[in-house]
C-alpha positions in Angstrom: 46.5 -85.2 95.8 45.8 -83.7 99.2 47.0 -87.0 100.9 50.4 -86.7 99.1 50.6 -83.0 100.0 49.9 -83.9 103.7 52.7 -86.5 103.7 55.2 -84.2 102.1 54.3 -81.4 104.6 54.6 -83.9 107.4 58.0 -85.0 106.3 59.2 -81.4 105.9 57.9 -80.3 109.2 58.5 -83.4 111.3 61.5 -83.3 113.6 64.4 -85.2 112.1 66.4 -87.9 113.7 69.2 -86.3 115.7 71.7 -89.1 115.0 71.1 -88.6 111.2 71.5 -84.9 111.5 74.6 -85.2 113.6 76.1 -87.7 111.1 75.5 -85.3 108.3 77.0 -82.4 110.3 80.1 -84.5 111.0 80.5 -85.1 107.3 80.2 -81.4 106.6 82.7 -80.5 109.4 85.2 -82.9 107.8 84.7 -81.0 104.6 85.4 -77.8 106.5 81.8 -76.6 105.9 81.5 -75.5 109.5 78.5 -73.1 109.3 76.4 -75.8 107.7 77.6 -78.4 110.2 76.7 -76.1 113.1 73.3 -75.6 111.7 72.6 -79.3 111.6 74.0 -79.9 115.1 71.7 -77.1 116.3 68.8 -78.8 114.5 69.8 -82.1 116.2 69.7 -80.3 119.6 66.3 -78.8 118.8 65.0 -82.3 118.1 66.8 -83.8 121.2 68.3 -81.3 123.6 70.4 -83.8 125.4 71.8 -85.5 122.4 75.5 -86.1 123.4 77.1 -86.2 119.9 75.7 -82.9 118.9 76.5 -81.2 122.2 80.1 -82.6 122.1 80.8 -81.9 118.5 79.3 -78.4 118.5 81.3 -77.7 121.7 84.5 -79.0 120.0 83.8 -76.9 116.9 83.3 -73.7 119.0 86.5 -74.6 121.0 88.5 -75.0 117.8 87.2 -71.7 116.5 88.4 -70.0 119.8 84.8 -69.2 120.8 85.3 -70.6 124.3 82.3 -68.6 125.7 80.1 -70.6 123.4 82.0 -73.9 123.8 81.9 -74.1 127.6 78.1 -74.3 128.1 77.8 -76.9 125.3 80.6 -79.0 126.9 79.1 -78.5 130.4 75.8 -79.9 129.0 77.7 -82.8 127.3 79.5 -83.6 130.6 76.1 -83.8 132.4 74.8 -86.2 129.7 77.9 -88.4 129.8 80.0 -87.7 132.9 82.4 -90.5 132.1 83.6 -89.1 128.8 87.2 -88.1 129.1 87.3 -85.9 126.0 84.4 -83.8 127.1 85.9 -83.1 130.5 89.3 -82.4 129.0 87.9 -79.9 126.4 85.7 -78.3 129.0 88.8 -77.7 131.1 90.6 -76.2 128.1 87.7 -73.9 127.3 87.3 -72.8 131.0 91.0 -72.2 131.3 91.0 -70.0 128.1 88.1 -68.0 129.7 90.3 -67.4 132.8 88.3 -69.7 135.0 91.2 -71.7 136.5 89.2 -73.2 139.4 86.5 -74.5 137.1 89.0 -75.7 134.6 90.9 -77.7 137.3 87.6 -79.1 138.5 86.8 -80.3 134.9 90.3 -81.7 134.6 90.1 -83.5 137.9 86.9 -85.2 136.6 88.8 -86.1 133.4 91.7 -87.5 135.5 89.2 -89.7 137.4 88.2 -91.2 134.1 91.8 -91.7 132.9 93.9 -91.6 136.1 97.3 -92.3 134.4 97.1 -89.7 131.6 100.5 -87.9 131.8 99.6 -85.2 129.3 96.7 -84.1 131.4 98.8 -84.3 134.6 101.4 -82.0 133.0 98.7 -79.4 132.1 97.2 -79.6 135.6 100.6 -79.3 137.3 101.3 -76.1 135.4 97.8 -74.7 136.2 98.2 -75.6 139.9 101.5 -73.7 140.0 100.1 -70.7 138.2 97.3 -70.6 140.8 100.0 -71.0 143.5 98.7 -74.4 144.6 102.2 -75.7 145.0 101.4 -78.7 147.2 98.7 -80.0 144.8 101.2 -79.5 141.9 103.9 -81.5 143.8 101.5 -84.3 144.7 100.3 -84.6 141.1 103.9 -84.4 139.8 104.8 -87.4 142.1 101.8 -89.3 140.7 102.8 -88.4 137.1 106.3 -89.7 137.7 104.9 -93.0 139.0 103.2 -93.4 135.6 106.2 -92.4 133.5 109.4 -92.7 135.6 111.7 -92.3 132.6 110.1 -89.1 131.2 112.6 -86.3 131.5 110.1 -83.6 131.0 107.9 -84.9 133.8 111.0 -85.3 136.0 112.0 -81.6 135.5 108.4 -80.5 136.0 108.3 -82.4 139.2 111.6 -80.9 140.5 110.1 -77.4 139.8 106.9 -78.4 141.6 108.8 -79.8 144.6 110.9 -76.6 144.8 107.8 -74.4 144.8 106.2 -76.6 147.4 109.4 -76.4 149.5 109.5 -80.2 149.4 113.2 -80.7 149.0 113.1 -84.2 150.4 111.0 -85.3 147.5 113.5 -83.9 145.0 116.1 -86.4 146.1 113.7 -89.3 146.5 111.4 -88.8 143.5 110.0 -92.1 142.2 111.6 -91.7 138.8 114.7 -90.2 137.3 115.5 -90.3 133.6 117.9 -93.2 132.8 120.2 -90.8 131.0 120.4 -88.5 134.0 124.2 -88.4 133.7 123.6 -86.5 130.4 121.3 -84.0 132.0 
């Protein structure tokens, strides 16, 4: 009897597998049972502090809840564990931007762009952030790069024109690498 009790106590008190805990948490999150999911992700992190899926998913959850002050440290840890994960860097940039930390957000987004160098959506976000921070030359350079990836994208084209104007780069407006094919209709 005492042997069975010892085994049961061991199983109850032994740290659980972080992958199993994280998998269960993911299922709970999909069912919108966020508090229970968070508890399991925290248990996974207690068992293995650098467990990437728990760090990322908990950071994502906190970001979705608008709790950017809680999301950012989790995503920073996740980025240290897996520096080549685009989504982590992208979300970290979003969280930092929402906290008013533009420089840190741009640093995270530059790291994300290094992973996916032709991501036009991220480039658009960064161009706007650069302009808001009055980094007009950086915005114009990135706009040029974005147009090279999507030369027929009218939104990128107009964003580039704006960036070139702010950078006082009037020559690039006329010679930009892409113009929408339907520019006659613009």
